[in-house]
TORTORVEX-764734 format. One record per residue (C-alpha): residue in one letter; x negated, y negated, z negated. Coordinates in pm, whole numbers, plus 32768, in hexadecimal, padded with zeros to 4 digits. Each point is the difference from the previous one (the first is absolute). Layout:
<vokols>
r: a, u: X, v: Y, w: Z
...
</vokols>
This chain:
<vokols>
r: m, u: 1045, v: DEBB, w: D1B2
r: a, u: 7F48, v: 800B, w: 814D
r: q, u: 806E, v: 7EB4, w: 8097
r: s, u: 8088, v: 7F15, w: 7EFA
r: k, u: 803E, v: 7E95, w: 7FA6
r: k, u: 7FFF, v: 7F5A, w: 7EAC
r: f, u: 8122, v: 7F4C, w: 7F5D
r: i, u: 7FD3, v: 7F22, w: 7ECF
r: s, u: 8148, v: 7F8C, w: 7F6C
r: p, u: 8058, v: 7E8F, w: 7FDF
r: g, u: 7F78, v: 7F96, w: 7EAF
r: a, u: 7EFA, v: 8114, w: 802B
r: w, u: 80A5, v: 80F0, w: 7F08
r: f, u: 7FA3, v: 8135, w: 80C1
r: s, u: 7F64, v: 8084, w: 813F
r: m, u: 803C, v: 812E, w: 80DC
r: m, u: 7F88, v: 8099, w: 8145
r: y, u: 80FF, v: 804D, w: 810F
r: p, u: 7FF0, v: 8097, w: 8161
r: a, u: 7F6C, v: 7F1A, w: 810A
r: d, u: 8132, v: 802B, w: 80DE
r: w, u: 80F0, v: 7F83, w: 7EF1
r: n, u: 8064, v: 7E93, w: 7FE3
r: e, u: 80A8, v: 7F3D, w: 7EE9
r: f, u: 816B, v: 7F9C, w: 803A
r: e, u: 80F9, v: 7F24, w: 7F4C
r: d, u: 80B5, v: 80A3, w: 7EDE
r: g, u: 80B7, v: 7F9A, w: 7EC4
r: e, u: 7F59, v: 7F18, w: 7F06
r: g, u: 7EEE, v: 80B0, w: 7F3A
r: s, u: 7FFB, v: 8127, w: 80F0
r: f, u: 7F03, v: 803D, w: 8117
r: l, u: 8060, v: 80CD, w: 8132
r: f, u: 7F0E, v: 80AB, w: 80EF
r: y, u: 8030, v: 80DD, w: 8131
r: n, u: 7F77, v: 804F, w: 8158
r: p, u: 80BD, v: 7F1F, w: 80F7
r: n, u: 7F93, v: 80C9, w: 8131
r: e, u: 8048, v: 8163, w: 7F8A
r: w, u: 80DA, v: 8012, w: 7ECB
r: t, u: 7F7F, v: 80FA, w: 7EFF
r: g, u: 80B9, v: 7F76, w: 7ED3
r: n, u: 8045, v: 7EC7, w: 7F32
r: f, u: 7F15, v: 7FCC, w: 7EDA
r: r, u: 8075, v: 7F0F, w: 7EF2
r: i, u: 7F4B, v: 7F95, w: 7EC7
r: s, u: 8066, v: 7F23, w: 7EDC
r: a, u: 7F24, v: 7FAA, w: 7ED6
r: y, u: 806B, v: 7FA2, w: 7E9F
r: k, u: 7F39, v: 7F80, w: 7ED7
r: g, u: 803E, v: 804B, w: 7E93
r: n, u: 7F42, v: 804A, w: 7EC0
r: a, u: 7EB8, v: 80C2, w: 7FEC
r: t, u: 80AC, v: 8156, w: 8016
r: y, u: 8114, v: 7F93, w: 80F0
r: a, u: 7FA7, v: 80ED, w: 811E
r: r, u: 7FF9, v: 8134, w: 7F21
r: e, u: 814F, v: 7FA2, w: 7F64
r: v, u: 80A6, v: 7FC7, w: 8153
r: i, u: 7F83, v: 8151, w: 8085
r: r, u: 8077, v: 80B1, w: 7EC3
r: q, u: 8155, v: 7F57, w: 8017
r: e, u: 802A, v: 8067, w: 816D
r: l, u: 7FB1, v: 816A, w: 7FAB
r: k, u: 8101, v: 7FEF, w: 7EE9
r: d, u: 8116, v: 7F50, w: 80C2
r: n, u: 7FD9, v: 80A5, w: 8156
r: p, u: 8042, v: 8178, w: 7FEB
r: s, u: 7F60, v: 803B, w: 8156
r: a, u: 7EBC, v: 7F48, w: 7FA8
r: v, u: 7EC5, v: 80CB, w: 7FC1
r: s, u: 7EAB, v: 7F99, w: 7F7F
r: v, u: 7EF4, v: 8002, w: 8110
r: r, u: 7EA2, v: 7F75, w: 8025
r: i, u: 7F9A, v: 7F54, w: 8143
r: g, u: 7E92, v: 7F9F, w: 7FFD
r: n, u: 7FD0, v: 7F56, w: 7EAF
r: m, u: 816E, v: 7F9D, w: 7FE7
r: e, u: 80F2, v: 80AF, w: 7F16
r: c, u: 8158, v: 7FF6, w: 80A5
r: a, u: 816A, v: 8059, w: 7FC7
r: y, u: 8061, v: 8089, w: 8156
r: s, u: 8157, v: 8049, w: 808F
r: k, u: 80A4, v: 8013, w: 8153
r: e, u: 815C, v: 7FF0, w: 808D
r: m, u: 809E, v: 804B, w: 8150
r: f, u: 80FC, v: 7F1F, w: 80AB
r: e, u: 80AF, v: 7FDC, w: 814E
r: e, u: 8022, v: 7EC2, w: 80CB
r: d, u: 80A4, v: 7FE4, w: 8157
r: g, u: 7FEA, v: 8177, w: 8030
r: a, u: 7E8B, v: 8014, w: 7FB0
r: y, u: 7F73, v: 80A2, w: 7EC6
r: y, u: 7EEE, v: 7F63, w: 7F2D
r: t, u: 7F35, v: 804A, w: 7EC8
r: s, u: 7FA9, v: 7EEA, w: 7F0E
r: h, u: 7ECE, v: 804A, w: 7F28
r: l, u: 7FDC, v: 7F37, w: 7EC0
r: w, u: 7ECE, v: 7FD7, w: 7F20
r: i, u: 800F, v: 7F40, w: 7EB8
r: t, u: 7E98, v: 7FC7, w: 7F9C
r: g, u: 7F09, v: 7F00, w: 7F7D
r: m, u: 7EE2, v: 7FBC, w: 7F11
r: g, u: 7FEF, v: 7F35, w: 7EC0
r: d, u: 80EC, v: 7ED6, w: 8010
r: v, u: 8064, v: 8026, w: 8170
r: a, u: 8105, v: 80F6, w: 807E
r: f, u: 8052, v: 804B, w: 816C
r: e, u: 8133, v: 807E, w: 80B0
r: c, u: 7F97, v: 8097, w: 814E
r: s, u: 80EE, v: 809B, w: 80FA
r: f, u: 7FCC, v: 80A0, w: 8154
r: t, u: 812E, v: 8043, w: 80DA
r: v, u: 7FC1, v: 80F4, w: 811D
r: s, u: 80C3, v: 80D9, w: 80F1
r: k, u: 8066, v: 8144, w: 7F54
r: g, u: 7EE3, v: 80FA, w: 800B
r: s, u: 7EF2, v: 7EFA, w: 8046
r: s, u: 7EC3, v: 7FEF, w: 7F30
r: a, u: 7FD1, v: 7F0B, w: 7EE1
r: a, u: 7E83, v: 801F, w: 8010
r: e, u: 7FCF, v: 7E9C, w: 8084
r: a, u: 80B8, v: 7F70, w: 7ED5
r: e, u: 7F4D, v: 80E4, w: 7F08
r: a, u: 7EB3, v: 7F79, w: 8081
r: v, u: 807C, v: 7E9C, w: 7FC6
r: v, u: 8072, v: 8052, w: 7E9D
r: a, u: 7EAE, v: 80A3, w: 7FB9
r: s, u: 7F4E, v: 7EC2, w: 8073
r: l, u: 80BB, v: 7F17, w: 7F10
r: e, u: 7F1F, v: 7F2A, w: 7F25
r: i, u: 805F, v: 7F0C, w: 7EED
r: r, u: 7F3D, v: 7EBA, w: 8012
r: k, u: 7FAC, v: 7F92, w: 7E9E
r: e, u: 8043, v: 7E9F, w: 7F88
r: g, u: 7ECB, v: 7F36, w: 7FAC
r: v, u: 7F1E, v: 80D2, w: 80E1
r: k, u: 7F50, v: 7F44, w: 811A
r: y, u: 8029, v: 80D1, w: 8139
r: p, u: 7F2E, v: 7FBE, w: 8138
r: e, u: 80B3, v: 7F3D, w: 8111
r: e, u: 80AE, v: 80DE, w: 80FD
r: i, u: 8095, v: 7FD7, w: 8159
r: i, u: 812E, v: 80E3, w: 8036
r: p, u: 8103, v: 801F, w: 8119
r: v, u: 80E6, v: 7ED3, w: 7FFD
r: r, u: 8124, v: 802D, w: 7F0F
r: l, u: 8163, v: 7F8A, w: 8038
r: s, u: 7FD0, v: 7EF2, w: 7EF7
r: e, u: 7EE7, v: 7F62, w: 80CE
r: i, u: 80BF, v: 802C, w: 8148
r: y, u: 811A, v: 7F35, w: 7F61
r: q, u: 7F03, v: 7EF8, w: 7F95
r: i, u: 7F6F, v: 7FEA, w: 8161
r: n, u: 815A, v: 7FE3, w: 809D
r: e, u: 8075, v: 7EF8, w: 7F06
r: a, u: 7EC3, v: 7F31, w: 8031
r: f, u: 801A, v: 800C, w: 817B
r: e, u: 8172, v: 7FA7, w: 7FF2
r: w, u: 7FB5, v: 7ED7, w: 7F1C
r: v, u: 7EF5, v: 7F7A, w: 80F0
r: t, u: 80E8, v: 8039, w: 812B
r: n, u: 811E, v: 7F42, w: 7F5A
r: t, u: 7F1E, v: 7EE9, w: 7F82
r: v, u: 7F71, v: 7FC2, w: 815C
r: k, u: 815E, v: 8002, w: 8098
r: e, u: 808B, v: 7F0F, w: 7EFD
r: q, u: 7EDE, v: 7F09, w: 8002
r: l, u: 7F91, v: 800B, w: 816B
r: k, u: 8138, v: 8085, w: 80B1
r: k, u: 7F20, v: 8105, w: 80A6
r: d, u: 801B, v: 8178, w: 8023
r: f, u: 7EFB, v: 80D6, w: 7F51
r: q, u: 7FA6, v: 8142, w: 80B7
r: g, u: 7EDA, v: 807B, w: 7F32
r: m, u: 7F05, v: 7FBB, w: 8117
r: e, u: 7EB2, v: 7F47, w: 8001
r: e, u: 809B, v: 7EBF, w: 808B
r: d, u: 80DB, v: 7FED, w: 7EC7
r: l, u: 7ECC, v: 7FA6, w: 7F32
r: d, u: 8027, v: 7E97, w: 8078
r: s, u: 8163, v: 7FF3, w: 7F77
r: m, u: 7F8D, v: 8088, w: 7EB1
r: q, u: 7EEA, v: 7EFC, w: 7FFA
r: q, u: 80FC, v: 7EE9, w: 803F
r: v, u: 80D1, v: 8074, w: 7ED7
r: i, u: 7EC9, v: 8007, w: 7F22
r: d, u: 7F8A, v: 7EAA, w: 8079
r: s, u: 8158, v: 7F69, w: 7FBE
r: g, u: 7FB7, v: 8018, w: 7E8B
r: t, u: 8159, v: 808B, w: 7FAE
r: i, u: 7F70, v: 812C, w: 7F46
r: g, u: 7F6F, v: 7FAF, w: 7EAC
r: p, u: 7EA7, v: 8087, w: 7FA5
r: k, u: 808C, v: 80D4, w: 7EE4
r: k, u: 8102, v: 80BB, w: 80D2
r: k, u: 7F3C, v: 8144, w: 8003
r: e, u: 810C, v: 80D7, w: 80A9
r: a, u: 8020, v: 7F0C, w: 8123
r: w, u: 7E87, v: 7FFB, w: 803C
r: l, u: 7FF0, v: 817A, w: 7FDF
r: s, u: 8111, v: 8015, w: 8108
r: f, u: 7F27, v: 7F3F, w: 80F5
r: g, u: 7EE3, v: 80F6, w: 7FC1
r: i, u: 80E6, v: 8127, w: 803E
r: a, u: 8089, v: 7F5D, w: 813D
r: i, u: 7E9C, v: 7FD7, w: 8085
r: c, u: 7FC9, v: 8175, w: 7FC8
r: v, u: 814B, v: 8055, w: 80AC
r: i, u: 7F8F, v: 7F35, w: 812F
r: l, u: 7EAD, v: 80AE, w: 7FFB
r: a, u: 80A2, v: 8159, w: 7FEE
r: n, u: 80E1, v: 7FA2, w: 8127
r: e, u: 7ED8, v: 7F8A, w: 80D1
r: v, u: 7EEF, v: 80FC, w: 7FA4
r: d, u: 8012, v: 817C, w: 8011
r: g, u: 7F86, v: 80E5, w: 7EEC
r: l, u: 807A, v: 7F38, w: 7ED4
r: e, u: 80F0, v: 808E, w: 7EFF
r: w, u: 80A7, v: 7F77, w: 7EC8
r: m, u: 7F93, v: 80A7, w: 7EBD
r: t, u: 8039, v: 7FC2, w: 7E8D
r: l, u: 7EE7, v: 7F87, w: 7F1E
r: i, u: 800D, v: 8070, w: 7E94
r: d, u: 7F03, v: 7F3E, w: 7F30
r: g, u: 8046, v: 7FE7, w: 7E8C
r: n, u: 814B, v: 7F48, w: 7FDB
r: r, u: 7FF9, v: 7F8E, w: 8169
r: e, u: 80CC, v: 80C1, w: 8100
r: a, u: 8003, v: 7F5A, w: 8155
r: p, u: 8013, v: 803F, w: 8178
r: v, u: 7EB7, v: 7FFA, w: 80BE
r: l, u: 7FB2, v: 803A, w: 8170
r: q, u: 7F04, v: 8113, w: 8044
r: n, u: 7F2D, v: 8043, w: 8134
r: l, u: 8033, v: 8176, w: 8036
r: t, u: 7EB3, v: 8022, w: 80B8
r: t, u: 7F18, v: 7F4E, w: 7F0B
r: g, u: 80CB, v: 8025, w: 7EBF
r: e, u: 7FD0, v: 7E8C, w: 7FBA
r: w, u: 8132, v: 7F43, w: 7F89
r: i, u: 8087, v: 7E9F, w: 7FFE
r: d, u: 80A2, v: 7F70, w: 7EC8
r: p, u: 8113, v: 7F05, w: 8061
r: m, u: 7FD9, v: 7F51, w: 7EB0
r: k, u: 7E9E, v: 7F92, w: 8057
r: l, u: 805F, v: 7F6E, w: 8153
r: v, u: 80CC, v: 7ED7, w: 7F84
r: w, u: 805F, v: 8006, w: 7E8E
r: s, u: 7E9B, v: 802B, w: 7F7F
r: k, u: 7F95, v: 7ECF, w: 80CB
r: v, u: 8126, v: 7F2B, w: 7F8B
r: k, u: 7FBE, v: 8068, w: 7E98
r: a, u: 7E93, v: 7F95, w: 8025
r: g, u: 806B, v: 7EAF, w: 8090
r: e, u: 7F7A, v: 8052, w: 815B
r: s, u: 80A9, v: 7FA6, w: 8149
r: c, u: 80A3, v: 810D, w: 80D9
r: n, u: 7FBA, v: 801C, w: 8173
r: l, u: 80CD, v: 812E, w: 806B
r: s, u: 7F69, v: 801A, w: 815E
r: e, u: 7EA0, v: 800C, w: 7F70
r: t, u: 806B, v: 80FD, w: 7EF9
r: y, u: 80A3, v: 80D6, w: 810D
r: k, u: 7EC8, v: 7FFA, w: 80DD
r: t, u: 7F2A, v: 8084, w: 7EE2
r: l, u: 80E4, v: 8132, w: 7FEE
r: l, u: 7FDC, v: 8061, w: 816E
</vokols>
């Protein structure tokens, strides 16, 4: 795949490469949806399921048995049960391609819905790139494009800080540099206990939101490091990244004081 991005699933079950012009969008629980928002070439969906050691092989075999239109194909290293169906919606005709595949104890259901007659090559390249991440194996830390799960975390953290400032100080919170003083007042009030990790993490994320609003060239990414999956802010020019956890929570945990203005200045 010429230009591609990497996706590692929540819980780090599996990884895949997908076209650089696709983004992740909200879908049903347990399903991940990707497509190009600027020029639609199809909807790619993937769901993963875990079972016993031979689960993937059994699921593929069952699909070939139960679905009369399914055929056995190989895409890259992946054995698949492949089928397709045509359908019409609002006067337009579409083809839905379906691959049931997997390895060992993980099975995948991948679908790619395109306009009738359009190529499924983009999706086939994604299926070929699928990798199962083994339990108990220590993988190197990776920075990948920000996932929806981390976008939700960023939004929830910022909303919590916004509401906390409004409730305690009766002030608006715009996500600008001058709001650091309001955050500092909340911290100095002593209303947040030292063991409230999520609250302190939220302050760290809010600092990064302010920084991203004030400074060009920063982009949210997702850090995958062992069991830790978290949003980080990356400088697109240097590749360096800022971990919100280390801005506030790590200091509180170590019993150190937090001066948000000083912390912010070190990031500029």
